[in-house]
C-alpha positions in Angstrom: 74.7 -93.7 -90.6 74.3 -90.1 -89.7 74.3 -88.2 -92.4 73.4 -84.3 -92.2 75.0 -82.3 -95.4 74.6 -78.8 -96.0 72.6 -77.9 -99.3 70.6 -74.7 -100.0 67.2 -75.5 -101.9 64.0 -74.6 -102.4 61.8 -77.6 -101.8 58.6 -78.2 -103.7 56.3 -78.1 -101.0 55.7 -75.2 -99.2 55.9 -76.1 -94.8 53.9 -73.8 -92.3 56.7 -72.7 -89.4 55.8 -74.4 -86.3 56.7 -71.0 -84.5 55.4 -68.3 -86.4 53.2 -70.0 -88.7 55.2 -68.8 -91.7 55.3 -70.3 -95.3 59.1 -72.1 -95.4 59.7 -73.7 -99.0 63.9 -73.4 -98.8 65.8 -75.9 -97.0 69.4 -74.9 -95.6 70.3 -78.9 -95.1 69.1 -82.7 -95.7 69.3 -85.4 -93.9 69.5 -89.3 -94.5 69.9 -91.9 -92.0 70.5 -94.6 -94.9 70.3 -95.2 -98.5 66.9 -96.7 -97.0 65.5 -94.1 -95.1 63.5 -91.2 -96.6 65.2 -88.0 -96.9 64.6 -84.9 -95.1 65.0 -81.4 -94.9 65.8 -78.9 -92.5 64.3 -75.6 -93.1 64.5 -72.3 -92.2 61.8 -69.9 -91.1 63.0 -66.6 -92.9 60.7 -65.1 -90.1 61.4 -66.4 -87.0 65.0 -68.1 -87.9 63.3 -71.6 -86.5 65.1 -74.7 -88.2 62.8 -77.7 -88.4 63.0 -81.0 -90.4 60.2 -81.8 -92.6 59.3 -84.5 -93.2 59.4 -85.2 -89.4 61.7 -88.2 -89.2 60.1 -90.2 -85.6 56.3 -89.0 -86.7 55.0 -92.4 -84.1 54.3 -91.7 -80.4 55.6 -95.2 -79.9 58.9 -95.1 -81.4 59.9 -91.5 -79.9 60.2 -92.7 -76.3 63.4 -93.5 -74.6 63.8 -96.3 -72.1 67.1 -95.6 -71.5 68.3 -95.1 -68.0 72.1 -95.0 -67.9 71.9 -91.5 -69.2 68.8 -90.6 -67.2 70.6 -89.0 -64.1 74.1 -87.4 -65.9 75.2 -91.0 -66.9 75.5 -91.7 -63.1 78.2 -89.2 -62.4 77.3 -87.7 -58.8 80.0 -84.8 -60.1 77.7 -84.0 -62.4 74.7 -83.8 -60.8 75.9 -81.7 -58.5 77.2 -79.4 -60.8 74.0 -79.2 -62.4 71.9 -78.5 -59.7 74.4 -76.0 -58.4 75.0 -74.3 -61.8 71.3 -74.6 -63.2 68.8 -75.7 -61.1 69.8 -73.8 -58.4 69.2 -70.3 -60.9 66.0 -71.3 -61.8 64.7 -72.0 -58.4 65.9 -68.5 -57.3 64.3 -67.2 -60.8 60.6 -68.8 -60.0 60.8 -67.7 -56.3 61.6 -63.6 -57.9 58.9 -63.9 -59.8 56.4 -64.8 -57.1 55.9 -68.1 -57.1 57.8 -69.7 -53.4 55.5 -72.6 -53.3 52.7 -74.4 -55.6 51.6 -77.3 -57.6 54.6 -78.2 -60.5 54.3 -79.9 -63.5 57.0 -81.7 -64.8 56.7 -82.5 -68.4 59.1 -85.7 -69.7 60.6 -86.1 -66.3 62.7 -88.9 -67.1 64.1 -90.7 -63.6 62.8 -87.9 -61.4 66.0 -86.7 -59.9 65.5 -83.3 -61.3 61.9 -83.4 -60.3 63.0 -84.5 -56.8 65.1 -81.5 -56.5 61.7 -79.2 -56.9 60.2 -81.4 -54.4 62.5 -80.8 -51.9 62.8 -76.8 -52.3 59.2 -76.9 -51.2 57.2 -77.4 -54.7 53.9 -80.2 -54.8 55.2 -81.8 -57.9 53.9 -84.1 -60.4 55.3 -85.7 -63.1 54.8 -86.5 -66.8 57.0 -89.2 -68.2 55.9 -91.9 -71.5 59.0 -94.3 -70.3 57.7 -96.9 -68.3 61.1 -97.6 -67.0 62.2 -94.0 -66.1 58.5 -93.2 -64.7 58.9 -96.3 -62.7 62.4 -95.7 -61.2 60.8 -92.0 -60.2 58.4 -93.6 -58.3 60.5 -95.8 -56.4 63.9 -93.7 -55.9 62.1 -90.6 -54.9 58.6 -91.0 -54.2 56.9 -89.1 -56.9 53.4 -88.9 -58.3 54.4 -89.5 -61.9 51.9 -90.2 -64.7 52.7 -92.3 -67.4 51.5 -91.0 -70.5 52.4 -88.6 -73.5 51.6 -85.3 -73.1 49.4 -85.3 -76.3 47.2 -87.8 -74.6 47.1 -85.9 -71.2 44.5 -83.6 -70.1 44.7 -81.5 -67.3 42.8 -78.4 -65.5 44.0 -75.2 -64.5 45.3 -76.1 -61.6 49.4 -75.8 -61.9 51.8 -72.6 -61.0 54.7 -73.6 -62.8 55.3 -76.2 -65.7 58.8 -77.2 -66.7 59.5 -78.5 -70.2 63.5 -79.6 -70.2 64.5 -80.7 -73.7 61.1 -81.6 -74.8 59.6 -79.2 -77.3 62.6 -79.9 -79.9 61.0 -83.4 -80.5 57.5 -82.4 -81.7 56.4 -81.7 -84.9 53.5 -79.2 -83.4 55.4 -77.6 -80.2 53.0 -74.9 -80.6 49.8 -77.1 -79.8 51.9 -79.0 -76.8 52.6 -75.0 -75.4 49.1 -74.0 -75.5 47.9 -77.5 -73.7 50.6 -76.2 -71.1 48.9 -72.8 -71.1 45.4 -74.4 -70.5 47.1 -76.6 -67.5 48.2 -73.3 -65.5 46.7 -71.1 -63.5 46.0 -67.4 -64.5 49.6 -66.2 -63.1 51.5 -69.3 -64.0 55.0 -69.8 -65.4 56.4 -72.0 -67.6 59.8 -73.1 -68.0 61.4 -74.0 -71.1 64.9 -75.4 -71.8 66.3 -76.5 -75.3 68.9 -77.0 -77.2 70.5 -73.6 -79.0 71.3 -74.4 -82.5 73.2 -70.9 -82.6 75.4 -72.0 -79.7 79.4 -72.1 -80.4 79.9 -75.5 -80.7 77.3 -75.5 -83.7 79.0 -72.8 -85.2 82.1 -74.7 -85.2 81.9 -78.3 -86.1 78.8 -77.4 -88.6 77.3 -80.5 -90.1 79.3 -82.5 -87.4 77.8 -81.1 -84.6 75.6 -83.5 -82.9 72.1 -81.9 -83.9 70.7 -85.3 -81.9 68.8 -86.4 -85.3 66.5 -87.9 -86.1 65.0 -87.4 -82.5 65.1 -83.3 -82.6 62.5 -82.3 -85.2 62.8 -78.2 -84.1 65.9 -76.3 -83.6 65.4 -73.3 -81.4 67.9 -69.7 -81.2 66.7 -67.1 -78.9 64.3 -65.2 -81.4 62.5 -68.6 -82.5 61.9 -70.0 -78.9 60.3 -66.6 -77.8 58.4 -66.4 -80.7 56.7 -70.2 -80.5 56.1 -68.7 -76.9 54.3 -65.6 -77.4 52.3 -67.4 -80.1 51.3 -70.0 -77.1 49.8 -67.5 -75.1 53.0 -66.6 -73.2 54.3 -63.3 -71.9 58.2 -63.6 -71.5 60.1 -63.1 -68.1 63.5 -63.9 -69.2 65.8 -65.9 -71.3 69.4 -67.1 -70.7 72.1 -69.2 -72.4 73.3 -71.6 -70.4 76.6 -74.4 -71.4 76.8 -77.8 -71.5 79.7 -80.1 -72.6 77.6 -83.3 -73.6 77.8 -82.9 -77.3 81.3 -81.2 -77.9 83.7 -84.6 -77.6 81.2 -86.6 -80.1 81.3 -83.8 -82.6 84.9 -83.4 -82.4 85.3 -87.6 -82.7 82.9 -87.0 -86.5 84.5 -84.0 -87.3 87.9 -86.1 -87.7 86.3 -89.1 -88.0 88.3 -90.7 -85.6 87.4 -94.3 -84.1 89.8 -93.6 -81.4 88.3 -90.7 -80.3 84.8 -92.3 -80.6 86.1 -94.9 -78.3 87.4 -92.6 -75.4 83.7 -91.2 -75.5 82.1 -94.4 -75.4 84.4 -95.9 -72.5 84.6 -92.5 -70.8 81.7 -90.4 -71.2 81.9 -88.2 -68.0 85.5 -87.5 -68.5 85.1 -86.7 -71.9 82.5 -84.2 -71.3 84.6 -82.9 -68.1 87.7 -82.7 -70.9 85.6 -80.5 -73.2 84.0 -78.4 -71.1 86.0 -75.1 -71.4 84.9 -75.1 -75.3 81.5 -75.3 -73.8 82.8 -72.4 -71.4 83.9 -70.4 -74.1 81.0 -70.5 -75.8 79.2 -69.2 -73.1 81.5 -66.2 -72.9 80.7 -65.3 -76.2 77.3 -65.4 -75.7 76.7 -68.8 -77.8 75.9 -71.2 -74.9 74.8 -74.6 -75.7 71.4 -74.3 -74.3 68.4 -71.6 -73.9 66.2 -71.1 -70.7 63.1 -69.4 -70.9 60.8 -68.4 -68.0 57.7 -67.0 -69.3 54.1 -66.2 -67.7 50.6 -67.0 -69.0 49.6 -64.1 -70.5 46.3 -62.0 -69.2 43.4 -62.6 -71.2 
């Protein structure tokens, strides 16, 4: 059973912050999935404010893989897909074009079923997907005709041939996100741009629900805000172009059910997931208005050497 508790402690062992390499030994939370599993501390770097879990709860690559298909395309909801495309993807494409890349080769890391990659392909970009799940990779190839490599980013090498790389809800899963971003940097041309999308740990939902917020444990081990995300990208050889927040209703209803320990709310969320998300969308939008949007999107360019 999920168990996250707030407990400010000094850990015996110091850990290196994945974003800024500062030594950290102060934990704000601890997490234990069950009495049989190891306890993990969530530390907060006093320098860049990144929160990160140690020990990492899913250290093995094969255990990190996600094969489910029902949640790979906005739970199969065309309404949700259309809203996401109109509100978020078109903005990303517009910003990339304004940055001078109206066309080019694009690497989509963790492309899932490929529906977002396909939006980019339809906008004139030559897309290569990278997806460790064979089920999702096969769907992307068969449904959208995309060129998708079935592999983990850690096991993949690319030359400097890409103009754009996208890491959408990816780097929060890595013990060493900087190593991944440096590899991406090496795959981009000298004027290449990376788009990174992560959950915002300083969002309205986390402030509202605290430990009952959906932290996506044990899958996530890094919890970013604007400062820590930009710090990581700069340390990985990028210059920040723009960071902005977006709203997402994905976790509010589930967090509400956890807050009140309600079986009824959990049942509603399980049976009517899309309707549940739409019902709490005003809360997500309120967070965005308050400057506490659920996700962060950063565009960054390869730094001149």
